[in-house]
C-alpha positions in Angstrom: 5.8 168.6 -61.3 2.8 167.4 -63.2 2.8 163.8 -64.3 0.3 161.5 -66.0 0.6 157.8 -66.5 -1.5 156.1 -69.2 -4.3 158.7 -68.6 -7.4 157.7 -70.4 -11.0 159.1 -70.5 -13.9 157.9 -72.6 -17.3 159.2 -73.4 -19.2 156.2 -74.6 -17.4 154.9 -77.7 -15.3 158.1 -78.0 -11.8 157.9 -76.5 -11.2 161.6 -75.7 -7.9 161.1 -74.0 -5.9 157.9 -75.0 -3.1 156.7 -72.7 -1.6 160.1 -72.2 1.8 160.2 -70.6 3.3 163.6 -69.6 5.9 164.9 -67.2 6.1 168.6 -66.8 8.8 170.1 -64.5 8.5 172.9 -61.9 9.0 176.3 -63.4 8.1 175.2 -66.9 5.5 176.8 -69.3 4.0 173.8 -71.1 2.0 174.3 -74.3 -0.7 171.9 -75.0 -1.9 172.2 -78.7 -4.4 170.4 -80.9 -7.3 170.9 -83.3 -10.8 171.4 -82.0 -12.0 168.3 -80.4 -8.6 166.8 -80.0 -8.9 166.3 -76.2 -7.2 169.5 -74.8 -10.1 170.7 -72.6 -10.9 167.1 -71.4 -7.2 166.7 -70.4 -7.3 170.0 -68.4 -10.5 168.9 -66.6 -8.9 165.7 -65.7 -5.7 167.3 -64.4 -7.8 169.7 -62.2 -10.1 167.1 -60.8 -13.2 168.2 -62.6 -13.3 164.9 -64.4 -12.4 161.4 -63.2 -10.3 159.3 -65.6 -11.5 155.8 -66.6 -7.9 154.6 -66.1 -4.4 156.0 -65.4 -2.8 158.2 -62.8 -2.3 161.9 -62.2 0.3 163.4 -59.9 0.5 167.1 -59.1 3.3 168.2 -56.9 3.8 164.5 -56.1 0.2 164.4 -54.8 -1.8 161.6 -56.2 -4.9 163.5 -57.5 -7.2 160.6 -56.8 -6.2 160.3 -53.2 -5.3 164.0 -52.3 -7.7 166.1 -54.4 -8.3 168.7 -51.7 -4.5 169.2 -51.3 -4.2 169.6 -55.0 -7.0 172.1 -55.3 -5.3 174.3 -52.7 -2.2 174.7 -54.9 -3.8 174.9 -58.3 -5.4 177.8 -60.2 -7.6 177.0 -63.2 -8.9 179.3 -66.0 -11.5 177.3 -68.1 -12.3 178.1 -71.6 -15.8 179.2 -70.6 -15.5 180.4 -67.1 -18.5 181.0 -64.8 -18.8 184.2 -62.8 -21.5 185.3 -60.4 -23.3 188.0 -62.4 -24.9 189.6 -59.4 -21.6 190.3 -57.6 -19.5 193.3 -58.3 -15.9 192.9 -59.4 -14.6 193.8 -56.0 -17.1 191.6 -54.2 -16.0 188.7 -56.4 -12.3 189.0 -55.4 -13.3 189.4 -51.7 -15.5 186.3 -52.0 -12.5 184.3 -53.3 -10.3 185.6 -50.6 -12.7 184.4 -48.0 -13.3 181.1 -49.7 -9.6 180.3 -49.7 -8.9 181.8 -46.3 -6.4 184.3 -47.6 -4.8 186.5 -44.9 -6.1 189.9 -43.8 -3.5 191.8 -45.8 -5.2 190.6 -49.0 -7.3 193.8 -49.0 -4.5 195.9 -50.4 -3.6 193.1 -52.8 -7.2 193.1 -54.2 -7.1 196.8 -54.9 -3.7 196.5 -56.5 -5.0 193.8 -58.8 -8.0 195.8 -59.8 -5.7 198.7 -60.7 -3.3 196.4 -62.5 -6.0 195.1 -64.8 -7.6 198.5 -65.3 -10.8 197.4 -63.4 -10.7 200.0 -60.6 -13.3 202.2 -62.2 -15.6 199.2 -62.6 -15.0 197.5 -59.3 -18.4 198.4 -57.9 -20.3 197.5 -61.1 -22.1 194.2 -61.4 -20.2 191.6 -63.3 -23.2 191.1 -65.6 -22.4 194.4 -67.1 -18.7 193.4 -67.8 -17.5 192.8 -71.3 -15.8 189.5 -72.2 -12.4 191.0 -71.8 -13.3 192.5 -68.5 -14.5 189.2 -67.2 -11.4 187.5 -68.4 -9.2 190.1 -66.6 -11.3 189.6 -63.4 -10.8 185.9 -63.4 -7.1 186.2 -64.0 -6.9 188.7 -61.1 -8.6 186.2 -58.9 -6.2 183.4 -59.9 -3.1 185.6 -59.4 -4.4 186.8 -56.0 -4.2 183.2 -54.7 -0.6 182.7 -55.9 -1.1 179.0 -56.9 2.0 176.8 -57.6 0.3 175.3 -60.7 -1.8 177.2 -63.3 -4.0 175.4 -65.8 -5.1 177.9 -68.4 -7.5 177.2 -71.3 -7.3 180.0 -73.8 -6.3 182.6 -71.3 -5.9 185.6 -73.7 -9.3 185.4 -75.2 -11.0 188.9 -75.3 -8.0 190.7 -73.9 -6.8 193.9 -75.4 -3.1 193.9 -76.7 -1.8 195.9 -73.7 -3.3 193.5 -71.2 -2.4 190.4 -73.2 1.3 191.6 -73.1 1.1 192.2 -69.3 -0.4 188.7 -68.7 2.3 187.0 -70.7 4.9 188.8 -68.6 3.2 187.6 -65.5 3.3 184.1 -66.8 7.0 184.4 -67.4 7.5 185.8 -63.9 5.6 182.9 -62.4 7.8 180.4 -64.3 10.9 182.2 -63.1 9.5 181.7 -59.5 9.3 178.0 -60.0 5.6 177.8 -60.8 4.3 175.5 -63.4 1.9 176.6 -66.2 -0.1 174.3 -68.4 -1.3 176.4 -71.3 -3.9 175.4 -73.9 -4.1 177.8 -76.8 -4.9 178.1 -80.5 -2.6 181.1 -80.8 0.5 179.2 -81.9 2.7 182.3 -82.0 2.2 182.7 -78.2 3.0 179.1 -77.5 6.2 179.3 -79.6 7.4 182.4 -77.6 6.4 181.3 -74.1 6.7 177.6 -73.9 9.8 175.6 -73.1 8.0 172.4 -74.1 5.0 171.7 -76.3 2.7 168.7 -76.7 0.4 168.2 -79.6 -2.7 166.0 -79.3 -4.9 164.7 -82.1 -8.0 162.5 -81.6 -7.1 161.9 -78.0 -3.5 160.8 -78.7 -0.3 162.7 -77.9 1.4 162.8 -81.4 4.3 165.0 -80.6 6.3 166.3 -77.5 9.3 168.4 -77.1 10.9 171.8 -77.8 10.0 173.8 -80.9 13.3 172.6 -82.4 12.7 169.0 -81.6 9.2 169.3 -83.1 10.6 170.9 -86.1 12.9 167.9 -86.6 10.0 165.5 -86.1 7.8 167.3 -88.6 10.8 167.7 -91.0 10.0 171.4 -91.7 12.1 174.5 -91.5 9.3 176.8 -90.6 7.6 178.1 -87.4 5.3 176.4 -85.0 2.3 177.1 -87.3 4.0 175.1 -90.1 5.0 172.4 -87.6 1.5 172.1 -86.3 -0.2 171.8 -89.7 2.3 169.3 -90.9 1.9 167.0 -87.8 -1.9 167.3 -87.5 -2.6 167.0 -91.2 
């Protein structure tokens, strides 16, 4: 479960997140949508402990993030919109570095090579990350997150740079994770993906949550008969 109570974050006079109240169940893929600058990335950074709220509470797996941040970080995987990778490591070294950092068991060796193969990175596993394309870097980061098997995934534009084949595989992985009871918080501008994957969708505008529910519930709120693209434009103006 992910729960926020009156979550608020300000940057000077700008209220980036304004009294946000959410409750996301285990096993749910939750889509978080909004125009550029609406507060999506700020919300994700708050939920993962990268930013401190000015007020409000955050609970992840019933842990109070403010009091139990280390416990939360152990069960959370986070893919930021602009991820950082160590350019002088090879792809394989990066995954082994993560495995040691998170004290993963010795059998992880085989898992690492399986993931490199899954993401078509085996032929590049001994190449420096600085030589990787955007899509290859995105695949490597996703491999590192999947390797840890977190209970909660926070994903900010996870399909950027991926080829269609890999994007389809990643979507199937997300669905499998949800079936296993893991919770996914997905920020994306690709509304078609949100419509197909997400059981519940929240739409944020100027820091305020303006809509929350299933696609059908949002359709009724927006009073349109179209798809999520039509709903989004009607509700966000």
